[in-house]
C-alpha positions as CSV (number, residue, x, y, z in Angstrom):
1,M,-25.9,20.7,88.5
2,R,-27.1,24.3,88.5
3,C,-30.0,24.7,86.0
4,V,-30.9,28.1,84.7
5,V,-33.9,29.1,82.5
6,V,-33.3,32.1,80.2
7,I,-36.3,33.8,78.6
8,P,-35.1,35.9,75.6
9,S,-37.5,38.8,75.1
10,R,-37.3,41.6,72.5
11,L,-39.8,44.4,71.7
12,G,-39.6,44.2,67.9
13,S,-42.1,41.9,66.2
14,S,-43.4,42.5,62.7
15,R,-46.6,40.5,63.2
16,L,-47.4,41.5,66.8
17,P,-45.7,44.8,67.9
18,A,-44.6,45.1,71.5
19,K,-45.6,41.5,72.1
20,P,-43.9,40.9,75.5
21,L,-45.7,43.9,77.0
22,L,-49.2,43.0,75.9
23,N,-51.3,43.0,79.1
24,R,-55.0,42.6,78.4
25,T,-55.0,39.6,80.8
26,G,-53.9,41.8,83.6
27,K,-50.3,40.6,83.3
28,Y,-47.6,41.1,80.7
29,L,-47.2,38.3,78.2
30,V,-43.6,37.8,79.3
31,Q,-44.8,37.7,82.9
32,H,-47.0,34.7,82.1
33,V,-44.0,32.9,80.7
34,F,-41.9,33.8,83.8
35,E,-44.6,32.6,86.2
36,R,-44.7,29.3,84.4
37,A,-41.0,28.9,84.4
38,I,-40.5,29.5,88.1
39,Q,-42.8,26.5,88.8
40,S,-40.0,24.3,87.6
41,K,-38.8,21.9,90.3
42,V,-35.3,21.6,88.7
43,A,-34.5,25.2,87.7
44,E,-32.6,27.2,90.3
45,E,-32.8,30.5,88.5
46,V,-35.1,32.1,85.9
47,I,-33.7,35.1,84.0
48,I,-35.4,37.3,81.4
49,A,-32.9,38.5,78.8
50,T,-33.7,41.6,76.9
51,D,-32.2,44.5,74.9
52,D,-35.1,46.9,75.7
53,H,-35.4,49.1,78.7
54,Q,-39.2,49.1,78.7
55,I,-39.2,45.3,79.0
56,F,-36.4,45.4,81.6
57,K,-38.4,47.9,83.7
58,A,-41.6,45.9,83.4
59,C,-39.8,42.7,84.5
60,I,-38.3,44.3,87.5
61,G,-41.8,45.7,88.4
62,F,-43.3,42.2,88.6
63,G,-40.4,40.8,90.6
64,A,-38.4,38.9,87.9
65,R,-34.7,38.9,87.5
66,A,-33.9,40.7,84.2
67,E,-30.6,41.2,82.4
68,M,-29.8,43.7,79.7
69,T,-28.1,42.2,76.6
70,R,-26.7,43.5,73.4
71,F,-29.2,44.7,70.8
72,D,-27.5,43.1,67.7
73,H,-28.0,39.4,68.5
74,A,-29.2,37.4,65.4
75,S,-31.2,34.9,67.5
76,G,-32.6,34.2,70.9
77,T,-29.9,31.5,71.2
78,D,-27.2,34.2,71.0
79,R,-29.0,36.2,73.7
80,V,-29.1,33.1,76.0
81,A,-25.4,32.5,75.3
82,E,-24.6,36.1,76.4
83,I,-26.3,35.4,79.7
84,A,-24.5,32.1,80.0
85,S,-21.2,33.8,79.5
86,R,-21.6,35.8,82.7
87,V,-24.0,33.8,84.9
88,Q,-23.0,30.8,86.9
89,G,-24.7,27.6,85.7
90,D,-24.2,24.2,84.2
91,L,-27.3,23.8,82.1
92,F,-29.1,26.7,80.3
93,L,-32.6,26.3,78.9
94,N,-33.8,28.7,76.2
95,L,-37.5,29.3,76.8
96,Q,-39.2,31.6,74.2
97,G,-40.9,34.7,75.7
98,D,-44.1,34.1,73.7
99,E,-45.0,30.7,75.3
100,P,-47.3,31.7,78.1
101,L,-48.8,28.2,78.6
102,V,-45.5,26.3,78.7
103,D,-45.8,23.2,81.0
104,P,-43.3,23.5,84.0
105,E,-43.0,19.7,83.8
106,S,-41.7,20.0,80.2
107,V,-39.0,22.3,81.5
108,D,-38.0,19.7,84.1
109,T,-38.1,16.9,81.5
110,L,-35.6,18.8,79.4
111,F,-33.2,19.5,82.2
112,N,-33.4,15.9,83.4
113,L,-32.5,14.6,79.9
114,L,-29.1,16.3,80.1
115,I,-28.6,15.4,83.8
116,D,-29.2,11.7,83.0
117,H,-27.1,11.7,79.8
118,P,-23.9,13.5,80.7
119,S,-22.2,12.9,77.3
120,V,-24.9,14.7,75.2
121,P,-24.5,18.5,74.8
122,M,-28.0,19.5,73.9
123,A,-31.7,18.5,74.3
124,T,-35.1,19.5,73.0
125,L,-38.7,18.2,73.0
126,G,-41.2,16.6,70.7
127,T,-44.9,15.8,71.0
128,P,-47.0,13.4,68.9
129,L,-48.6,14.9,65.8
130,I,-52.4,15.1,66.1
131,S,-53.5,15.5,62.5
132,L,-52.6,14.9,58.9
133,D,-52.7,18.7,58.4
134,E,-49.8,19.0,60.9
135,Y,-47.9,16.2,59.2
136,F,-48.1,17.8,55.8
137,S,-47.7,21.4,56.9
138,T,-44.4,23.1,56.0
139,S,-44.9,25.5,58.9
140,V,-44.8,22.6,61.4
141,V,-41.3,21.3,62.1
142,K,-41.1,17.5,62.5
143,V,-38.4,15.4,64.2
144,V,-37.5,11.7,64.0
145,R,-35.3,10.1,66.7
146,D,-33.6,6.8,67.2
147,D,-34.2,4.2,69.9
148,N,-31.8,6.2,72.3
149,Q,-33.9,9.4,72.0
150,K,-31.4,11.1,69.8
151,A,-32.5,13.2,66.9
152,L,-31.9,11.7,63.4
153,Y,-33.3,14.8,61.5
154,F,-35.6,17.8,61.8
155,S,-37.6,18.9,58.7
156,R,-40.5,21.0,57.5
157,S,-41.3,18.1,55.2
158,P,-43.4,15.1,56.4
159,I,-41.0,12.7,58.1
160,P,-40.8,9.8,58.4
161,H,-42.2,9.6,54.9
162,V,-44.9,6.9,54.6
163,R,-44.4,5.2,51.2
164,D,-47.6,3.1,51.4
165,G,-50.8,4.5,52.8
166,S,-51.1,7.2,55.4
167,P,-49.3,7.7,58.8
168,D,-50.9,6.0,61.8
169,L,-50.8,8.9,64.2
170,I,-52.9,7.2,66.8
171,S,-51.2,3.8,67.5
172,N,-47.8,4.8,66.2
173,G,-47.6,8.4,67.5
174,R,-44.1,8.1,69.0
175,N,-42.7,7.8,65.4
176,F,-44.5,11.0,64.2
177,L,-43.4,13.9,66.3
178,R,-43.9,17.7,66.2
179,H,-40.8,19.5,67.3
180,L,-41.3,22.0,70.2
181,G,-38.9,24.9,70.0
182,I,-37.5,24.8,73.5
183,Y,-33.8,23.8,74.0
184,C,-31.4,23.0,76.8
185,Y,-27.6,23.3,76.5
186,R,-24.5,22.5,78.5
187,R,-22.9,25.8,79.1
188,D,-19.6,25.1,77.3
189,F,-21.5,23.8,74.2
190,L,-23.8,26.8,74.1
191,L,-20.9,29.2,74.2
192,S,-19.1,27.3,71.4
193,L,-22.2,27.4,69.1
194,R,-21.2,30.8,67.8
195,S,-18.0,29.3,66.3
196,I,-19.7,26.4,64.6
197,P,-20.1,27.2,60.9
198,V,-23.6,27.3,59.3
199,H,-24.4,23.9,57.8
200,P,-26.0,23.5,54.3
201,F,-29.0,21.7,55.9
202,E,-29.5,24.6,58.1
203,Q,-29.6,27.0,55.1
204,I,-31.9,24.7,53.1
205,E,-34.5,24.1,55.9
206,K,-34.0,27.3,57.8
207,L,-33.6,25.4,61.0
208,E,-30.7,26.3,63.3
209,Q,-30.7,22.9,65.1
210,L,-29.5,21.3,61.9
211,R,-26.2,23.1,62.4
212,V,-25.7,20.9,65.4
213,L,-26.7,17.6,63.7
214,G,-24.9,18.5,60.5
215,H,-21.6,18.8,62.3
216,G,-22.0,15.5,64.1
217,F,-23.2,16.6,67.5
218,S,-26.1,14.8,69.3
219,I,-29.4,16.2,70.3
220,L,-31.7,14.3,72.8
221,V,-35.4,14.6,72.1
222,G,-37.7,14.1,75.0
223,L,-41.3,13.1,74.5
224,V,-44.0,15.2,76.1
225,H,-47.8,15.6,75.6
226,A,-48.2,19.2,76.7
227,R,-47.9,21.3,73.6
228,G,-47.9,24.8,75.0
229,F,-49.3,27.7,72.9
230,G,-47.1,30.1,71.0
231,I,-48.2,33.7,70.5
232,D,-47.2,34.9,67.0
233,T,-50.1,36.9,65.6
234,P,-52.9,39.2,66.9
235,Q,-55.3,36.2,66.5
236,D,-53.1,34.0,68.7
237,Y,-53.2,36.7,71.4
238,E,-57.0,37.0,71.2
239,K,-57.3,33.3,71.6
240,F,-55.0,33.4,74.7
241,V,-56.9,36.3,76.2
242,D,-60.2,34.5,75.7
243,L,-58.7,31.3,77.3
244,M,-57.4,33.2,80.3
245,S,-60.8,34.9,80.7
246,K,-62.6,31.6,80.8
247,K,-60.1,30.2,83.4
248,Q,-60.7,33.2,85.6
């Protein structure tokens, strides 16, 4: 199967303007993501998808394949779908452009989930929760899955709910998972997502993956321990710059 990583990247960000082009580490933020993605042993192609000419020019400058997309996409998923509509491939992985420490092995895990389970249209990842603060935080999305690695539900609420006592995150970590926002799709399913109606659960939780579950489709959830590090705020970027400085 031909596996393609797509990195949607846009210039606009209310909390961190011009985020993809931040370069205090000596490299653009989106370049860090690209260089991680090309370390995948399964992906045959890595494409940066953008609606901004500055980002496009920067990506060409550091040797990436970049594709211009429409500017009016509502989500990164829609941007990935546009690429899938005109690029040859069987599996398309949506890797956010603000994940500069993504583990290439996690990318391979995600592709292999769909390669090994040909009847499932979509896959994502989860990692064990590490604290009760994470478990109770509404900003941390949790996922529960069945014995066949299929998602039962995603929620901002603490799931599964522990009726008696507190969750045992150490010895029972596989049952208490933080969802990682990285997705892999079969091409035909990705292109059909735009025609699937918004589901009430999606509206309530503000989680687009619940559109898939709510309409009866399956999502595989792979278990990984590498968490990555998303850059959403100036403080996040400062932390990343400091980390890269220490590595150098």
